[in-house]
C-alpha positions in Angstrom: -9.2 -44.1 -108.3 -6.3 -46.4 -110.0 -5.2 -47.0 -113.3 -8.1 -45.5 -115.6 -7.7 -45.6 -119.2 -9.5 -43.0 -121.3 -8.7 -43.6 -124.7 -9.8 -42.4 -128.8 -12.7 -39.9 -127.9 -14.0 -37.1 -129.2 -14.8 -34.6 -126.3 -16.5 -31.3 -127.0 -17.0 -32.0 -130.8 -18.8 -34.1 -133.4 -18.2 -37.4 -134.0 -15.7 -36.7 -136.6 -13.7 -34.3 -134.3 -14.2 -31.0 -136.7 -16.5 -29.0 -135.1 -17.5 -27.8 -131.7 -20.6 -29.0 -130.2 -20.3 -28.9 -126.4 -18.1 -28.7 -123.7 -15.5 -31.3 -123.7 -13.2 -32.0 -120.4 -11.6 -34.7 -118.6 -11.0 -34.1 -114.8 -8.5 -36.1 -112.8 -9.8 -35.5 -109.0 -8.7 -36.1 -105.6 -7.1 -39.9 -105.3 -6.8 -40.3 -109.2 -3.6 -42.0 -109.8 -2.0 -44.1 -112.8 -4.6 -43.0 -115.1 -3.9 -42.7 -119.1 -5.4 -40.3 -121.2 -4.6 -41.6 -124.5 -5.4 -40.3 -127.9 -8.7 -38.1 -127.2 -9.8 -34.7 -129.1 -10.2 -32.7 -126.3 -11.9 -29.3 -126.9 -14.4 -26.6 -127.0 -14.2 -26.3 -122.9 -15.3 -23.0 -121.2 -12.6 -23.7 -118.6 -9.9 -26.2 -118.9 -9.5 -29.2 -121.6 -7.8 -32.1 -118.8 -7.6 -30.8 -115.3 -5.1 -32.7 -112.8 -6.1 -31.6 -109.5 -5.0 -31.9 -105.7 -3.5 -35.7 -104.8 -3.5 -36.8 -108.2 -0.6 -38.5 -109.0 1.5 -40.5 -111.5 -1.3 -39.7 -114.4 0.0 -39.5 -118.2 -1.3 -37.9 -121.0 -0.1 -39.1 -124.5 -1.1 -38.7 -128.3 -4.1 -36.1 -127.2 -5.2 -33.1 -129.3 -6.2 -30.8 -127.0 -7.6 -27.3 -128.5 -7.7 -28.3 -132.3 -10.5 -30.3 -134.3 -8.9 -34.2 -135.4 -6.9 -33.1 -138.0 -4.7 -31.0 -135.9 -5.2 -28.0 -138.3 -8.3 -26.0 -136.8 -8.6 -24.2 -133.2 -11.6 -25.6 -131.4 -9.9 -24.2 -128.3 -10.2 -24.6 -124.5 -11.1 -20.8 -123.0 -8.4 -21.4 -119.9 -6.2 -24.0 -120.3 -5.5 -27.0 -122.4 -4.0 -29.1 -119.7 -3.6 -27.7 -115.4 -1.9 -29.6 -113.1 -2.8 -27.6 -109.7 -2.2 -28.4 -105.9 -0.5 -29.9 -103.4 0.3 -33.9 -103.8 -0.1 -33.4 -107.7 3.1 -35.6 -108.2 4.5 -37.2 -111.2 2.3 -36.4 -113.7 3.7 -37.0 -117.3 2.2 -34.7 -120.4 3.6 -36.6 -123.4 6.6 -38.6 -124.1 9.7 -39.2 -126.1 7.8 -41.9 -128.3 6.9 -41.3 -131.9 3.3 -41.3 -130.8 3.7 -40.2 -127.4 3.4 -36.2 -127.8 0.2 -33.9 -127.6 -0.9 -31.3 -129.8 -1.7 -28.4 -127.5 -2.5 -25.4 -129.5 -5.6 -23.0 -129.6 -5.8 -22.9 -125.6 -6.1 -19.8 -123.2 -2.6 -21.1 -122.0 -1.3 -24.1 -123.5 0.0 -26.4 -119.9 -0.3 -24.6 -116.5 1.2 -26.2 -113.7 0.4 -24.4 -110.4 -0.7 -24.9 -106.8 2.5 -26.6 -105.1 2.1 -29.5 -108.0 5.4 -31.4 -108.0 7.7 -33.6 -110.5 5.5 -32.5 -113.3 7.1 -34.3 -116.6 6.5 -32.0 -119.9 7.8 -33.8 -123.1 7.6 -34.4 -126.9 4.4 -32.2 -126.8 3.7 -29.8 -129.9 2.3 -26.2 -128.3 1.5 -23.4 -130.1 1.3 -25.3 -133.6 -0.7 -27.3 -136.2 0.0 -31.3 -136.0 3.1 -30.2 -138.7 4.6 -28.0 -136.6 4.6 -25.6 -139.7 1.7 -23.5 -138.9 0.7 -20.9 -135.6 -2.1 -22.2 -134.1 -1.5 -20.5 -130.5 -2.3 -20.8 -127.4 -1.8 -17.7 -125.1 1.2 -18.9 -123.2 2.5 -22.0 -124.4 3.6 -23.5 -120.7 3.1 -21.1 -117.3 4.7 -22.6 -114.4 3.6 -21.0 -111.3 4.6 -22.0 -107.7 5.4 -25.5 -107.9 8.6 -27.6 -107.7 10.6 -29.8 -109.8 9.3 -29.6 -113.2 10.7 -30.7 -116.5 10.1 -29.1 -119.8 11.8 -31.5 -122.5 14.5 -33.5 -122.1 18.0 -34.9 -123.7 17.2 -38.1 -125.2 16.2 -37.4 -128.6 11.8 -36.9 -128.9 11.8 -35.7 -125.1 11.8 -32.1 -126.4 8.8 -30.2 -127.0 8.2 -27.7 -130.2 7.0 -24.4 -128.5 6.0 -22.1 -131.1 3.5 -19.7 -132.3 2.1 -19.0 -129.4 0.4 -15.4 -128.4 2.5 -14.6 -125.4 5.4 -16.3 -124.0 6.7 -19.5 -125.1 7.4 -20.6 -121.4 6.5 -18.6 -118.6 8.6 -19.5 -115.2 6.9 -18.1 -112.2 8.6 -20.9 -110.5 11.8 -22.0 -108.6 14.0 -24.9 -109.6 12.1 -25.7 -113.2 14.8 -27.5 -115.7 14.1 -26.9 -119.3 16.3 -28.3 -121.7 16.1 -30.0 -125.3 13.0 -27.5 -126.5 12.8 -25.9 -129.7 11.2 -22.2 -128.8 9.9 -20.1 -131.8 10.8 -22.0 -134.4 8.7 -24.4 -137.0 9.8 -28.5 -137.4 11.7 -27.2 -140.5 13.5 -24.7 -138.3 11.9 -21.5 -140.4 10.8 -19.2 -138.0 7.5 -19.3 -136.1 8.0 -17.2 -133.2 6.2 -16.7 -130.0 4.5 -13.3 -129.8 6.6 -11.5 -127.0 9.9 -13.7 -125.2 10.7 -17.2 -125.7 11.1 -17.7 -122.2 10.4 -15.6 -119.2 11.6 -16.1 -115.9 10.6 -14.4 -112.5 11.8 -17.2 -110.1 14.8 -18.4 -108.5 16.6 -21.2 -109.4 15.7 -22.7 -112.7 18.2 -23.9 -114.7 17.5 -23.4 -119.1 20.0 -25.8 -120.9 22.8 -27.5 -120.1 26.5 -28.9 -121.1 25.8 -32.4 -121.8 24.6 -33.7 -125.2 21.1 -32.6 -126.0 20.6 -30.4 -123.4 20.6 -27.2 -125.1 17.6 -25.4 -126.0 17.1 -23.6 -129.2 15.5 -20.6 -128.7 15.0 -18.3 -131.7 12.7 -16.2 -133.9 11.0 -14.8 -131.1 8.9 -11.3 -131.3 10.3 -9.4 -128.3 13.4 -11.3 -127.3 14.9 -14.8 -126.3 15.2 -15.0 -122.9 13.8 -12.6 -120.5 15.2 -12.8 -116.9 12.7 -10.3 -115.0 12.9 -11.2 -111.4 14.5 -13.8 -109.2 18.1 -15.3 -108.4 20.6 -18.0 -108.9 19.2 -19.1 -112.4 21.4 -20.4 -114.5 20.9 -19.9 -118.6 23.5 -22.4 -120.3 24.6 -23.8 -123.4 21.7 -22.6 -125.6 21.2 -21.6 -129.2 19.5 -18.1 -129.0 18.5 -16.5 -132.3 20.0 -19.3 -134.7 18.9 -22.7 -135.8 20.7 -25.6 -135.3 22.9 -25.4 -138.1 23.9 -21.8 -137.2 21.5 -20.1 -140.0 20.1 -16.5 -138.9 16.6 -16.6 -136.7 17.1 -13.9 -134.5 14.7 -12.4 -131.7 13.5 -9.4 -131.4 12.8 -6.2 -134.5 16.4 -4.7 -135.6 14.0 -2.2 -137.4 12.6 -1.2 -134.0 16.1 -2.1 -132.1 13.9 -4.2 -129.5 14.5 -8.1 -128.4 17.7 -8.9 -126.8 18.8 -12.4 -127.3 18.9 -12.4 -123.2 17.8 -9.7 -120.9 19.4 -10.0 -117.6 16.8 -7.5 -115.3 17.5 -9.1 -112.4 20.1 -10.2 -109.7 22.7 -12.6 -109.1 22.1 -15.1 -112.4 24.3 -16.3 -114.8 24.7 -16.8 -118.6 27.3 -19.2 -119.9 28.1 -21.3 -122.8 25.4 -19.8 -124.8 25.5 -18.8 -128.3 23.6 -15.8 -128.5 23.6 -13.7 -132.2 21.3 -11.7 -134.5 19.2 -9.8 -131.8 17.0 -7.0 -132.8 18.9 -5.1 -129.8 22.1 -6.1 -127.8 22.8 -9.7 -127.8 22.9 -9.3 -123.7 21.0 -6.8 -122.1 21.6 -6.2 -118.3 19.7 -4.4 -115.7 21.0 -5.9 -112.2 23.9 -6.6 -109.9 26.2 -9.4 -109.6 25.4 -10.9 -112.4 28.0 -13.3 -114.6 28.3 -13.9 -118.2 30.7 -16.1 -119.3 31.8 -18.0 -122.1 29.5 -17.3 -124.7 29.8 -16.8 -128.3 28.1 -13.4 -129.0 27.9 -12.0 -132.5 26.0 -10.4 -135.1 23.5 -8.5 -133.1 21.9 -5.4 -134.3 23.2 -3.5 -131.4 25.9 -4.0 -129.0 27.4 -7.6 -127.9 26.3 -6.8 -124.3 24.7 -3.7 -122.6 25.2 -2.7 -119.1 22.4 -0.1 -118.8 21.4 -0.5 -115.0 23.3 -2.6 -112.1 27.2 -3.4 -110.6 29.1 -6.0 -110.1 28.2 -7.7 -113.5 31.1 -9.7 -114.5 31.6 -10.4 -118.1 34.6 -13.0 -118.9 35.9 -15.4 -121.6 33.3 -14.7 -124.4 34.2 -14.2 -128.1 32.2 -11.0 -128.7 32.4 -10.1 -132.8 30.7 -8.4 -135.6 28.1 -6.7 -133.9 26.1 -3.7 -134.7 27.8 -1.7 -131.4 30.3 -1.7 -129.4 31.4 -5.7 -127.7 30.7 -4.2 -124.2 28.8 -1.0 -123.6 28.5 0.8 -120.3 25.9 2.9 -120.8 23.7 4.7 -118.2 19.6 5.0 -119.1 18.0 6.9 -120.1 21.3 7.7 -122.1 21.1 7.0 -125.9 22.8 5.4 -128.0 26.1 4.2 -126.1 29.6 4.4 -127.3 32.7 4.6 -125.7 33.3 5.3 -122.3 36.2 7.2 -122.4 38.3 6.6 -118.9 38.1 9.3 -116.3 41.5 10.1 -114.3 41.0 8.2 -111.0 38.1 6.2 -112.0 35.9 8.1 -109.8 32.7 8.4 -111.7 29.5 6.0 -111.5 27.1 4.1 -113.2 26.5 0.8 -114.6 29.4 -1.5 -113.3 30.7 1.9 -111.9 31.9 3.0 -115.5 35.3 1.2 -114.8 38.3 2.7 -116.6 39.6 -0.1 -119.3 43.0 -1.3 -119.4 45.2 1.0 -121.6 48.3 -1.5 -123.4 51.8 0.3 -123.8 52.2 1.3 -127.5 54.5 -0.8 -129.4 55.0 -4.2 -126.6 55.8 -7.8 -127.7 53.8 -8.5 -124.7 50.8 -7.5 -123.6 51.2 -4.7 -121.0 50.0 -2.0 -119.8 48.1 -0.2 -116.8 44.7 -1.2 -115.6 42.9 -0.7 -112.4 45.0 -2.2 -109.5 44.5 -5.8 -108.8 42.0 -5.9 -111.3 41.7 -8.9 -114.1 43.2 -8.0 -117.1 41.4 -10.4 -120.0 43.5 -9.9 -123.1 41.6 -11.2 -126.6 42.3 -11.1 -130.1 40.3 -8.0 -131.4 37.5 -8.1 -134.0 37.9 -4.6 -134.8 35.3 -2.4 -134.1 34.7 1.1 -136.2 35.2 2.5 -132.9 38.8 1.0 -132.7 37.5 -0.3 -129.5 37.4 -4.1 -129.3 35.5 -6.0 -130.0 37.3 -9.3 -128.0 37.0 -12.5 -130.3 39.1 -14.9 -128.7 40.3 -15.4 -125.4 43.8 -15.7 -124.8 45.1 -15.0 -121.5 44.5 -13.5 -117.4 46.5 -11.8 -115.7 46.0 -9.7 -112.5 47.3 -6.0 -112.4 49.5 -5.2 -109.5 49.2 -2.6 -106.7 50.5 0.1 -109.0 47.9 -1.0 -111.8 51.0 -2.5 -114.2 50.1 -5.9 -116.0 52.1 -8.3 -118.5 50.9 -10.9 -120.2 53.1 -13.6 -122.5 51.6 -14.4 -125.4 54.2 -16.2 -127.1 54.4 -16.4 -130.8 50.7 -17.5 -131.5 49.4 -14.2 -132.0 52.4 -12.5 -133.3 50.7 -10.2 -135.9 47.4 -9.8 -133.7 45.5 -6.9 -132.9 44.7 -7.4 -129.4 42.0 -5.7 -126.8 41.4 -6.3 -123.1 39.1 -5.7 -120.6 39.4 -5.4 -116.6 37.4 -6.9 -114.0 37.9 -5.6 -110.1 37.5 -7.2 -106.9 33.5 -6.3 -106.7 32.8 -8.1 -110.1 32.4 -4.7 -112.2 34.0 -5.3 -115.8 35.1 -2.5 -118.0 34.5 -1.9 -121.6 37.0 -3.4 -124.1 40.4 -1.1 -124.6 41.3 0.6 -127.8 42.5 -1.9 -130.0 47.0 -2.1 -130.7 49.0 -4.3 -132.8 51.5 -6.1 -131.1 55.3 -5.2 -131.5 56.8 -7.6 -134.4 54.1 -7.8 -136.9 55.3 -6.5 -140.2 52.4 -5.0 -141.8 52.7 -4.9 -145.8 52.0 -1.6 -147.5 48.8 -1.3 -149.7 49.3 -2.3 -153.2 48.7 0.3 -156.2 45.3 0.1 -157.8 44.9 -2.5 -160.2 44.9 -1.4 -163.9 43.9 -2.7 -167.2 46.4 -5.6 -168.3 47.8 -7.0 -164.9 49.2 -10.3 -165.0 46.6 -13.2 -164.8 47.4 -15.5 -162.0 45.4 -18.6 -161.8 45.2 -22.6 -161.1 46.9 -22.0 -157.8 48.2 -25.1 -155.8 49.7 -26.3 -152.6 51.4 -29.5 -152.0 50.4 -29.1 -148.3 48.2 -26.9 -146.2 49.9 -28.1 -143.2 54.1 -28.7 -142.5 56.2 -29.6 -139.1 58.7 -27.0 -137.9 62.2 -27.5 -137.9 63.2 -26.8 -134.5 63.8 -28.1 -131.5 66.5 -30.6 -132.8 65.7 -34.1 -133.9 62.8 -33.2 -135.9 62.1 -33.3 -139.5 61.0 -30.2 -141.0 58.8 -30.1 -144.2 57.6 -27.5 -146.5 55.0 -26.8 -149.1 55.4 -26.7 -152.9 53.5 -23.5 -154.3 52.6 -23.9 -157.7 50.4 -21.4 -160.5 49.9 -20.7 -163.9 50.9 -16.5 -164.7 50.3 -14.8 -167.6 50.4 -11.8 -169.4 50.6 -10.2 -173.0 53.6 -8.3 -172.4 55.0 -10.7 -170.5 55.6 -11.7 -166.9 58.8 -10.2 -165.5 58.5 -11.8 -161.8 56.4 -13.4 -159.3 56.7 -14.1 -155.6 55.3 -15.8 -152.9 54.9 -13.1 -150.0 54.0 -14.4 -146.5 53.1 -13.0 -142.8 52.3 -14.8 -139.4 54.9 -16.2 -137.4 57.3 -15.8 -140.0 56.9 -13.0 -142.4 59.1 -12.4 -145.7 59.0 -13.3 -149.4 60.1 -16.4 -151.7 60.9 -15.8 -155.3 59.1 -18.2 -157.7 60.4 -19.5 -161.0 59.0 -20.5 -163.8 58.8 -24.1 -164.2 57.7 -24.5 -167.7 55.8 -22.5 -169.9 53.6 -19.9 -167.6 53.9 -22.3 -164.6 55.8 -20.7 -162.0 57.0 -22.5 -158.7 58.4 -22.0 -155.3 58.9 -23.6 -151.8 57.3 -22.2 -148.9 59.0 -23.4 -145.8 60.4 -25.2 -143.6 59.6 -22.6 -141.0 61.4 -22.6 -137.2 58.2 -21.7 -135.4 54.7 -23.7 -134.9 51.5 -21.4 -135.6 49.9 -19.8 -138.8 51.6 -18.3 -141.9 49.3 -16.4 -144.3 50.7 -16.3 -147.8 49.7 -14.9 -151.3 51.3 -14.7 -155.0 52.3 -11.2 -156.4 52.8 -10.9 -160.2 54.9 -8.1 -162.1 54.7 -7.7 -165.8 57.1 -5.9 -167.8 55.3 -2.7 -168.1 55.4 -2.5 -164.1 52.3 -4.1 -163.7 51.5 -5.9 -160.4 48.6 -8.4 -159.3 48.2 -10.3 -156.4 45.5 -13.2 -155.0 44.0 -13.5 -151.8 45.8 -14.9 -149.2 45.8 -18.7 -148.3 46.5 -20.3 -144.8 49.2 -22.7 -144.2 49.8 -24.0 -140.7 53.0 -24.8 -139.2 53.0 -27.8 -136.6 55.2 -29.0 -134.0 58.0 -31.0 -135.1 57.6 -34.7 -135.1 60.9 -36.4 -133.5 63.0 -38.6 -135.6 
């Protein structure tokens, strides 16, 4: 049967499409090709709303309400599946599309969409799956999309309109029991206004090989946020890639965490299998760790992992898990925590002589910096790769590593030394070690590089301190004075400073690529000014104004940033 069109019918409901009166379903049987199922209400089946069977190819479903009434606000569900694609030679079937009227509303069913039985090339785009027509109220299926044994299934797309809204389902938003499925450009767990409308378990559950969730190209990232038990649960399979997704935030960076911090449940990503990779994702605001690992030989690289309730990355079981060049900060526990189950609650695993212990990632010893070195120098396991970071200070004093700086290989004695230049002269640094088997350690104890001037704390403020206001700088970026042949510049700092007893003195205090202070002079009335710069070395200067009155009372502003750019040749 070729080219059949089924359009604008009420199947399973009364003529108004508002109430169930009988069984309603469409079956595209063996040999159906190029059929178009358009703008129907297909509800109230005791089995499947639309069944695409063996040897049914290149059919399309667009603009249908499958499992709801004609208003898209009330469940009149199909008992097993809203749409089922099953059987060999069920090839190239399309459910939805990128156009404004192409997407289907598939809600209130057993499973929203089921793809199985060696079907191939199924494309699912532009649908609302688990919500009402507005995308703001849950009318959940049991599972939003279930992909069983099949090949080449595509869920979503990178072009505007191709992504699906998969939210409000009772179980997982997407369940992949398949190999080679591509999931890109979808919103999973949020409403159409990006408020939380989570799926009842995970945003995505994976038990298969070679699936790709997300991408590094424009429009390929999925937003996986607000789900009850976690963002992505990779339970089984190898060679899966989770890349470029936003997990635990909306598209504007607002918190929309997965899991429940009240019960410490729900990682952003759970890597509970072997040989998988999570790269270039944002993983934030999870109810448990950002990434939880119970498997071997996984790679976690280039992710931004922050504000999770527990550790940034918690390795609970397994070895050979490589953690590289991530930005990890502001998490509720360690940046990286190697903690063997069922031990709790984790914490710093101190180095042991000879590193003979075993456990998650072999409890690899972290690097130890040589105290007071201007370079990042110290000791680590011989032959290990040492990654050095600017530390976002953890209360433990170990890590977290927020900004990756460089990596270096420790020599046969374990000695390493990495030149950091002048960019991070006043930074606290931390490091990890990764051995040849791929095991990565926890973060080292954070240390302050030599050469940084730490100003002593100011005495407590008292009544009658000078008032500093109307602060201005003629420039927030200037040019360095070297090398020769360049034109240096400076910034003019100005402020109004007053005190009933009189202002005795004022100064601009600065630190960063250069440290020191510059006296301010009274320009007129209560306005004081000073010149900041020029400076020889490019980088950043942090500066503040301090003022003292005639009684010795002192006040200061917060810090401001002045960027010193490389010079411009004449």
